[in-house]
N, C-alpha and C positions, 0 to 999 in steps of 0.2 A: 504495500500500499503504499502511495507516495507520503511526502510530508503534507503537502495540501490536503488531501484527503484525511489524514489524520487528524490535521487541524480543525476541518470541517464537523468530524465526528465530537468535537468537545464545543462546537458552539451550540447551543439550544435550539435557535433557527438560524436558518440560512439567508433570511432578510430580514429587514426591518420592519416591516410589517407582522412578521410573525412575533418578533417581540413587542410591539404595541399592541396586538392581542391579546396575548398571555397576561402582560401587566394590566391591561382593561378588565381581565377576567377578574383579575387579583382584587383590584380596586372596587369593582361592584360588589365582591363578594366580602369585603372588609367593611363597605357601608353597610351590608345587610346585616353581618353579623355584629355590627355596631349598635345599628338600631334595635335588633331583636334582642339585646343584652345576652347574648350567646354565651352558655357555658359559664354561667355564673358571674359575669363580668359586668353587671348592672350595677355594682355599687362603685364602679369607677365614673368620673365625668367624662361625658360625650367624646371629648376631643383625646383625652387620654385612650379611650374604649378605641376611636378611630386609629390614632398613631399605633396602638398595640396589635391591633389587628393587619392593618395596613404593613408595618415591619414584618409581622410574622407572614402574610399572603406573600409579598414581594419576595423574600428569603426564599418560601416555599416554590414559590415559581422557578427561581433562579435553579435551583435546588432540584424540582421535580423535573425541570426541561432538561436537564444533564441526564437525568434517569432515563428519562423517557426517550433520549436520543438513542439509548441502547437496547431499550426493552420495547420500543413499540414502532413499528413503519406504515406511514399512512395507506401503503399501498396492500399490505395484509391484512386482509378483511377475515381471515379464517382463524377463529380463537380469539378476536380481537379484545373481547370485555374479559377474557382471563386472563389477557396479557395487563388489562388496565387494573385489575385486582393485584396483579402480582407486583406492577410498578406502584400502585399505592401502598403496599407494605413495605417494599424496598425504600421508599420515600420515609415512610413514618418512623421506621425504625430509629435513624440516628436523628432525625428531626424531633424525637419527642425530647432529648434533651436539650435543643435549642429553644422549645418551648417552653420548658420547664424553666431554663436559665432567665428568658424573657421576661416570665411571669412574676419571678424574684425581683427582679427590677422596675418592673412597671407597678405592680401591687404592693412590693416591698417585702411579704411573705407569700410563700407557697407551699407546694405539696412538698413534704420529706422525700428526701432522696430516695427511700427505700419504698415510696408508693409510686415512683414514676412509672412501673409497669400497666398501673393502673390509667395514666395518661396517655398511653400509646391509644387507647380506644376512642377519645374525641380526635385525635392526631390522625390517625387512620381515615376515621368518617370523613373529616373535612380532605384530607389528600385523596382520597376517592373520588367525591365529588368534584374537586378541581380539575381531576385528571379527565374524568368523563366529560366534563362541560368541554375542556378543551379538545378532546378526542373528537367529539362532535362538531366543534366550530371548524376545525381544521379538514374534517373529514366533509363538512359541507362545502368548504371552498374548493378542495380536490375534486369533487363531483362537478363543481359549478364551473371549474377549469378545465373538463375533459372537453375536446373537440367533438361536435356533432357530427358523426359521420352521416354522410348522405349515399342512399343507395346508388350503385353503378348506374352511369347513365345510358346502358346498354339495356337495361330492364325496361326502359318506358318505350324501347321497340318492339316488343314483344307482342305478337297479336292479342286480340280480346283473349281468345281460347285460352291462350298460356301465360295470362297475366297470372302473377302470383307464384308461379312456379319457381324450381330451382333449375337453375342454367346448367347444364352436364357438358355440355361441348357443344362446339360450333364448326360445322363441315362446310367448307367451302364448294360449291357445285356450279360451274360456270361463272356467270355473274351474280348467282344467290349464294345465299348461305341457309344451309340446313340446319335448324336448330333443336338440338336434343334436349328435351327438358323431363322435368318429374310429370307433366301434364301430357307428355307425346313431343310429337314434330310438327314443324311448320317450315315455310320458305320465306324468307323476305329479302329485300332487294338491298344488297350492303357488300362493300369489300371487307372481306377478311382482316387488313390490317387496321381498318378504320374498327372494325368489333373489338379486335384486341384493344385498342386505346380506351374504347368505352368500358370493357369488361373489368377495367383497374377497381379493387376492392373486392373482389373474387378471388380466391387463391386458385391460381390455376397457370397453363403456360400452354405457348404454342407447341406442339410436339411433331408436326408435320407441315409442310407448305400448306396443307389444305384443312388442318385440323388444328382447334384450340380444344383445352381439356381442362375442367376444373378437377382438384384434387379430391375432391370428397364424392366424385362421380365415378371413381377407379375402384372396381372390385378385384381385379386381377392384373398381372402382368406377366408377362412369359417372354422369356428371350430364346433365339433359335436361329441357326444359319446367319448369325453375324445382325440378325433384326430383332427388334422386341414390337411386341404385341400388347396393346393394352385392352381390358374388357370392359367396359360401361355396366351401369346399373340397369340400362335399357338392353342391355346384349350386344349393342354394336361393338365390333373390332374395330381399333384405331392403329394403324401404322405408326411406329416411331421412327423418321429417318433417323440418319447417323448424324445429320447435322446438331441435332437437339437431344441424342441418346446421351452425352457426356454430361449435359446439363440435369438431366431427370435420374441420372445414377448419383450425380452430388445432393440432390435434394431426398434419395432417398425413394424416389417413386418408383423403379425398376432394381 
């Protein structure tokens, strides 16, 4: 791993917007906890409560963002909430000591050190809530930033009886193209080169000067006498020319 990659892993967020969003969530939570007199802090003056919760949550955000950098990945959705709980536990274990120390500073008295394990519970609850909120915020931003892919333009050329079908192959016949689809076959007037350019977005490739084939349409591939033949879902036998055979082998199609 490069030095820059190592440095990036120690940054809580890769952009200033991430920092601002995390601190905004911490600030909003500090105000809420101060107003609600959470966890027995109601005896403190409001500004003291706000400073107390604000400092705790800002420090917690910085610490939590570092922990989350290693335990949470926006692109990993499977088991995400289990990792949220694990992240909250890892955050809360050492941060309980920080809460204990700041409580003694702001309140003047605090929980005896021997009862510190009991303090872990409220620290874990707040850590869990903060991590979950930030995961939801960043997850929504990631989803909103994903490009919306439009269907291949070629699908607009399908005759009415084939609309909505899967395109399995396109075969050149003189000036026409024979369409092999999940709803049958038909002919349209178009050059194969133009069709291939409009089929971008469907995994497939040209395998012969007269054929374009979709990857998912192939049910069998045979090689013999120096040539390969593909069998499609509709039973069509597609020849593979030597020009394209090497590319098919590289992709593992044959």
